[in-house]
N, C-alpha and C positions, 0 to 999 in steps of 0.2 A: 504494500500500500504506500503510495507516494504522499508525503505530507507537504502541505504548503507552509506550515508553521509548527513550532514546538513552544507551547506556553510555558512561562516560568514555573507554573505549578508542577509540570512534568519533571522539572529538574531539581525539585526541592530535596530529593534524596541523594543528590550528588552525581546523578548520571548526566553525561554531556549530551548536547544536541546530536552530535554524530552517533553516539551509542544508541539513542532513541530512534533516530532515523534508520539506522542499520537494522535494528530489531523489527521495525515496522515494515521495511522493504523485504525482509526475509522471514515471513511468518511460518510457524509450524502449525499453529491453530488460529482460527479467527472465530470468536464467539459472537452470537447474535446480539443485537442492541439490547441494553437494559431499558427500564422504564423511562430514563432520561435521554435515551438515544445514543448512549456511549457504547461503542463496539470495543471489545477487549481482544487485542492481538497479542499472541505469544510468539516471540522471536528472540534470536540471539544477537548479542553485541558482536563486534568484530573479534573480541577476545573469547567469545563462546559462552558468556553468561546469559542465561535465559531471563528475559524481562517480560512482564506483562505491561502492555502499553494501551492505555485508554484513549480512544480516538473519537472525536465528534466530527460531524459534517458541518462545515461552515459554508458561507456563500460561495467562496472561490475554491473550495477543496476540503481536505481533511486536516484537522489540527490535533496534535497529541496534547492531552491535558493531564495525563497520569502516567507514571512509570515507576516500577519497583520490581524487586526480584519476583519472578513468577511464583505465585502461590499454587499449592497442590491442586486446588479446585479448577485451575485453568490449564493444568498440564495433561489434559486429555482432550480428545476430540469432542466437540459439542454434540449433544444428542439431537437427533432429528425428530421432528414431530410427525406422527402419522395420523 
């Protein structure tokens, strides 16, 4: 997923903009939007650390607003609804 921006809130845990962009561009899993419309993407930094990156749709593209080490609940493929 190509990001148009990385919000300061996504970097508050010390991850850099390049780390967050790399993880978003190389997703292992993409989870459906939550009630607020945030999509959770799990991907790796260039160094291989798995991050969960919360992404929202903005007028001109996608913006990362959250990033932290990937939690267990996001380390599996999302369930599909039947």
